[in-house]
C-alpha positions as CSV (number, residue, x, y, z in Angstrom):
1,X,3.3,-30.0,2.2
2,X,-0.4,-31.8,0.8
3,X,1.3,-35.2,2.0
4,X,1.1,-34.5,5.6
5,X,-2.8,-33.4,5.4
6,X,-5.5,-36.1,5.8
7,X,-7.4,-37.0,3.1
8,X,-10.8,-35.4,3.6
9,X,-8.9,-32.6,3.0
10,X,-9.6,-32.9,-1.0
11,X,-13.4,-33.1,-0.4
12,X,-13.6,-30.4,2.1
13,X,-11.3,-28.4,-0.4
14,X,-13.8,-29.1,-3.5
15,X,-16.8,-28.2,-1.4
16,X,-15.9,-25.3,-0.2
17,X,-14.8,-24.0,-3.9
18,X,-18.4,-25.5,-5.0
19,X,-20.0,-23.0,-2.0
20,X,-18.0,-19.8,-3.7
21,X,-18.9,-20.7,-6.9
22,X,-22.6,-20.6,-6.2
23,X,-22.0,-17.4,-4.5
24,X,-19.9,-16.2,-7.2
25,X,-22.6,-16.6,-9.3
26,X,-25.4,-15.1,-7.7
27,X,-23.6,-11.9,-7.4
28,X,-22.3,-11.9,-10.8
29,X,-26.2,-12.3,-11.9
30,X,-28.0,-10.1,-9.4
31,X,-25.6,-7.0,-8.4
32,X,-24.8,-6.0,-12.0
33,X,-22.2,-8.1,-12.5
34,X,-20.4,-7.7,-9.0
35,X,-18.1,-10.5,-8.1
36,X,-18.3,-11.3,-4.5
37,X,-15.6,-14.5,-3.5
38,X,-12.6,-12.2,-5.0
39,X,-11.4,-8.4,-5.1
40,X,-9.3,-7.9,-7.6
41,X,-12.0,-6.7,-9.7
42,X,-13.6,-5.0,-7.0
43,X,-10.9,-3.0,-6.6
44,X,-10.4,-2.2,-10.5
45,X,-14.3,-1.4,-10.3
46,X,-13.7,0.8,-7.0
47,X,-10.6,2.4,-8.9
48,X,-13.7,3.4,-12.0
49,X,-16.4,4.3,-9.6
50,X,-14.2,6.8,-7.6
51,X,-14.3,8.9,-10.7
52,X,-17.7,9.0,-11.5
53,X,-19.8,8.1,-8.6
54,X,-19.4,8.2,-5.1
55,X,-22.6,5.8,-4.0
56,X,-21.3,2.8,-5.9
57,X,-17.5,3.8,-5.1
58,X,-18.6,3.5,-1.2
59,X,-20.5,0.3,-1.8
60,X,-17.6,-1.5,-3.1
61,X,-15.4,-0.4,-0.1
62,X,-17.7,-2.5,2.1
63,X,-17.4,-5.0,-0.1
64,X,-13.7,-5.1,0.4
65,X,-13.6,-4.1,4.0
66,X,-16.3,-6.7,4.7
67,X,-14.0,-9.5,2.9
68,X,-10.9,-8.3,5.0
69,X,-13.6,-8.4,8.5
70,X,-14.6,-11.9,7.3
71,X,-10.2,-13.2,7.3
72,X,-10.1,-11.5,10.4
73,X,-12.5,-13.9,12.0
74,X,-10.9,-16.6,10.6
75,X,-7.7,-15.4,12.1
76,X,-8.9,-14.3,15.1
77,X,-10.6,-18.0,16.0
78,X,-7.9,-20.4,14.4
79,X,-4.5,-21.0,15.6
80,X,-1.3,-22.6,13.9
81,X,-0.9,-23.2,10.3
82,X,-1.7,-26.9,10.0
83,X,-4.8,-28.7,9.7
84,X,-5.7,-30.2,13.1
85,X,-9.1,-31.8,14.5
86,X,-10.3,-29.9,17.2
87,X,-10.4,-26.5,15.8
88,X,-13.0,-24.1,15.0
89,X,-13.5,-25.3,11.6
90,X,-16.9,-26.1,12.2
91,X,-17.7,-22.5,14.4
92,X,-16.5,-21.2,11.3
93,X,-18.8,-22.8,8.8
94,X,-21.2,-21.9,11.1
95,X,-20.8,-18.4,11.0
96,X,-20.7,-18.2,7.0
97,X,-24.1,-20.1,7.0
98,X,-25.4,-17.6,9.2
99,X,-23.5,-14.7,7.2
100,X,-24.9,-16.3,3.5
101,X,-28.7,-16.4,5.4
102,X,-28.8,-12.8,6.4
103,X,-27.2,-11.3,3.2
104,X,-30.0,-13.6,1.1
105,X,-32.7,-12.1,3.3
106,X,-31.3,-8.4,2.9
107,X,-30.8,-8.7,-0.7
108,X,-33.9,-10.1,-0.9
109,X,-35.6,-6.7,0.6
110,X,-33.7,-4.8,-1.6
111,X,-31.1,-3.6,1.3
112,X,-28.1,-3.7,-1.2
113,X,-25.7,-3.4,1.8
114,X,-26.9,-6.8,2.5
115,X,-24.1,-7.9,-0.4
116,X,-21.4,-7.2,2.2
117,X,-22.2,-9.9,4.4
118,X,-21.8,-12.8,1.4
119,X,-18.7,-11.1,0.7
120,X,-17.8,-11.6,4.4
121,X,-18.9,-15.1,4.3
122,X,-16.3,-15.3,1.3
123,X,-13.3,-13.9,3.1
124,X,-13.7,-16.1,6.2
125,X,-14.1,-18.9,3.8
126,X,-10.6,-18.2,2.1
127,X,-8.5,-17.5,5.5
128,X,-10.3,-20.5,6.6
129,X,-8.4,-22.7,4.0
130,X,-5.4,-20.5,3.2
131,X,-2.4,-21.8,4.2
132,X,-2.1,-25.1,5.6
133,X,1.1,-27.2,6.4
134,X,3.3,-25.0,3.6
135,X,0.3,-25.9,1.2
136,X,-1.5,-22.8,-0.4
137,X,-5.4,-23.6,-0.6
138,X,-7.6,-21.5,-2.0
139,X,-11.0,-22.0,-2.2
140,X,-13.1,-18.5,-3.6
141,X,-11.3,-17.8,-6.6
142,X,-8.7,-19.6,-8.7
143,X,-6.2,-16.9,-10.0
144,X,-3.6,-18.8,-7.4
145,X,-4.4,-22.1,-8.5
146,X,-4.3,-21.7,-12.5
147,X,-1.0,-20.2,-11.6
148,X,0.0,-22.9,-9.1
149,X,-0.4,-25.6,-11.6
150,X,1.1,-23.9,-14.6
151,X,4.7,-23.7,-12.8
152,X,3.8,-27.2,-11.5
153,X,3.6,-28.5,-15.1
154,X,6.6,-26.0,-16.1
155,X,8.5,-27.9,-14.0
156,X,7.8,-31.2,-14.6
157,X,8.6,-30.5,-18.1
158,X,12.1,-29.9,-17.3
159,X,12.4,-32.9,-15.3
160,X,11.2,-32.0,-11.9
161,X,8.9,-34.3,-10.1
162,X,5.4,-33.3,-10.3
163,X,3.2,-33.3,-7.2
164,X,0.4,-35.6,-7.9
165,X,-2.0,-35.1,-4.9
166,X,-1.6,-31.4,-5.3
167,X,-2.5,-31.5,-8.8
168,X,-5.7,-33.4,-8.2
169,X,-6.2,-31.3,-5.2
170,X,-6.0,-28.1,-7.4
171,X,-8.2,-30.0,-10.0
172,X,-10.9,-30.4,-7.7
173,X,-11.1,-27.2,-6.8
174,X,-11.3,-25.7,-9.9
175,X,-14.2,-28.3,-10.9
176,X,-16.1,-27.2,-7.7
177,X,-16.1,-23.8,-8.4
178,X,-17.0,-24.5,-12.2
179,X,-19.6,-26.8,-10.9
180,X,-20.8,-24.2,-8.3
181,X,-20.7,-21.4,-11.2
182,X,-23.7,-24.0,-12.7
183,X,-25.3,-24.6,-9.9
184,X,-25.8,-21.0,-9.3
185,X,-27.0,-20.0,-12.7
186,X,-29.9,-22.4,-12.2
187,X,-30.1,-21.5,-8.8
188,X,-31.1,-18.0,-9.6
189,X,-33.0,-18.8,-12.4
190,X,-35.3,-20.4,-10.1
191,X,-35.1,-18.3,-6.7
192,X,-33.2,-15.1,-8.0
193,X,-31.6,-13.8,-4.6
194,X,-32.8,-16.6,-2.4
195,X,-30.6,-18.8,-4.6
196,X,-27.5,-18.0,-1.7
197,X,-29.9,-19.7,0.6
198,X,-28.6,-23.1,-1.1
199,X,-24.7,-22.6,0.2
200,X,-25.7,-21.2,3.2
201,X,-27.4,-25.2,3.9
202,X,-24.6,-26.5,2.9
203,X,-22.0,-24.8,5.0
204,X,-24.5,-26.0,7.9
205,X,-23.9,-29.6,6.8
206,X,-20.3,-29.2,6.1
207,X,-20.6,-27.7,9.8
208,X,-22.7,-31.0,11.5
209,X,-20.5,-33.5,9.7
210,X,-17.0,-32.2,10.9
211,X,-18.7,-31.8,14.5
212,X,-19.7,-35.5,14.4
213,X,-15.8,-36.8,12.6
214,X,-14.6,-34.5,15.2
215,X,-16.1,-36.2,18.2
216,X,-15.8,-39.7,17.3
217,X,-12.1,-39.7,15.9
218,X,-10.8,-37.4,19.1
């Protein structure tokens, strides 16, 4: 459970949610209200577009497949279900940053399929933090977070113990995603699609920070 995880996990979860919030905000503002960091809306929209727009449907399929391929890359590079130093978190974060940079470059030149790289980056990130020590931690969307938090509150109301650390983790993810959305809006106002460079740089900083921490700790 979360009690087994190191304290810095909270900071990492907040930062990853912040990054996803920026990416999703840019997607919603710049791609006809198309979300990037999660797929529920994309799959629903795919069902609609299959009936009236083949070209948009193909783009949505590519976004969905790219998200899955990003998750597959995390699955390929990571082993085990527990958080341990020495694993390829820094490598994956660096790859995520590269995907976001390339996405910004392509989209700034009107290559619409550049959005698939941003989707792959989000899939990679979500898989990176999905399941550690039996605690589900998703950083690119909030449906499961709100559901789990609601369950915890309901159980607490009938007398069961409330997992304070887990609750704090969920609140940090929610706040990080919200703050990312605000930041994404501000960045988009000034830089348009190139706002994706900021979360890319944040991924690079996280990657280097983890690398340094790992070297000093091991």
